[in-house]
C-alpha positions in Angstrom: 175.0 68.5 3.9 174.4 68.4 0.3 176.1 70.0 -3.1 174.3 71.8 -5.9 175.8 72.2 -9.1 174.5 74.9 -11.4 175.7 75.5 -14.8 176.0 78.8 -16.4 175.2 78.7 -20.2 178.5 78.2 -21.6 179.7 80.1 -24.5 182.0 78.9 -27.1 185.1 78.3 -25.0 183.8 79.0 -21.0 182.0 76.8 -18.8 181.0 78.3 -15.5 180.0 76.2 -12.4 178.3 77.9 -9.4 178.8 75.5 -6.3 176.4 75.5 -3.4 176.6 73.8 -0.3 179.5 71.5 1.2 182.1 70.0 -1.0 183.3 67.0 1.2 184.1 63.3 1.0 180.5 62.7 0.5 179.8 65.1 -1.9 183.1 65.5 -4.1 182.6 62.5 -6.1 179.4 64.2 -7.5 181.8 67.3 -8.6 184.2 64.8 -10.0 181.5 62.6 -11.8 180.0 66.0 -13.3 183.5 67.1 -14.6 184.3 64.2 -16.2 180.7 63.4 -17.9 179.5 66.8 -18.4 182.1 69.2 -18.9 182.1 70.4 -22.5 185.5 69.1 -24.4 185.9 72.2 -26.3 185.8 74.4 -23.2 189.0 75.9 -22.7 188.2 78.0 -19.5 186.7 76.6 -16.3 185.0 79.0 -13.6 184.3 77.8 -10.5 181.9 80.3 -8.7 182.2 79.6 -5.1 179.9 82.5 -3.4 177.7 79.6 -1.9 179.9 77.1 -1.3 180.0 76.9 2.7 182.3 74.2 3.6 185.3 72.6 1.6 187.5 69.7 2.7 190.5 68.1 1.5 188.8 65.7 -0.9 187.0 68.6 -2.5 190.5 70.5 -2.7 191.8 67.4 -4.7 188.5 67.6 -6.9 189.9 71.4 -7.6 193.6 70.2 -8.4 191.9 67.3 -10.8 189.8 70.0 -12.4 193.0 72.1 -12.8 195.0 69.3 -14.2 192.2 68.4 -16.5 192.0 72.0 -17.8 195.5 72.5 -18.1 196.1 69.2 -20.0 193.6 70.8 -22.9 195.6 74.2 -22.8 193.0 75.7 -20.9 192.5 77.3 -17.2 190.8 77.1 -14.3 189.4 80.2 -12.7 187.8 80.5 -9.0 185.7 83.7 -8.4 183.5 84.8 -5.5 185.1 82.6 -2.7 183.0 82.6 0.4 184.9 83.9 3.7 185.3 80.1 4.8 186.8 78.8 1.7 188.9 81.6 1.2 190.2 81.0 4.7 190.8 77.2 3.7 192.6 78.1 0.5 194.8 80.7 2.6 195.3 77.9 5.3 196.5 75.1 3.0 198.4 77.9 1.0 197.1 77.1 -2.3 195.5 80.4 -3.0 198.9 81.7 -4.4 199.0 79.0 -7.2 195.6 79.7 -8.2 193.7 82.6 -10.3 191.0 84.1 -8.1 189.0 86.7 -9.0 186.8 88.6 -5.9 183.8 89.6 -8.5 182.5 88.7 -11.7 183.1 92.1 -12.9 187.0 91.4 -12.4 186.8 87.9 -13.9 184.9 89.5 -17.0 187.6 91.9 -17.5 190.3 89.2 -17.4 188.6 87.0 -19.9 188.2 89.9 -22.1 192.0 90.9 -22.1 192.6 87.3 -22.9 190.2 87.1 -25.8 191.7 90.7 -26.8 195.2 89.4 -27.1 194.2 85.9 -29.0 192.7 88.4 -31.4 195.9 90.3 -31.7 197.8 87.2 -32.2 195.7 86.1 -34.9 195.9 89.2 -36.9 199.6 89.2 -36.5 
């Protein structure tokens, strides 16, 4: 299987990646390279949309963990949205879902991001 990575035009602080296909030992290096070379250094929020990701292996999970570590080192966050049923099940099996910020829809994610931005605005005004 292959992996396709589609980017949503980033705003000033958020980059969204839509992953489609399979994230396994053969394709994980592709995502790793993409994150290393093409992720905007100014991005504070990385959103991984997994609606069309049909398979994830331990190699893929390692890349997700690496992305989280990268964003945390920047003081940012990695958020997961629209997990396909297969990927949701893998997250449950390896018991990582409780440590992640996962959203069931883009609307839920947007509401969360709006609340973060509102909080930052309030902090700036104080």
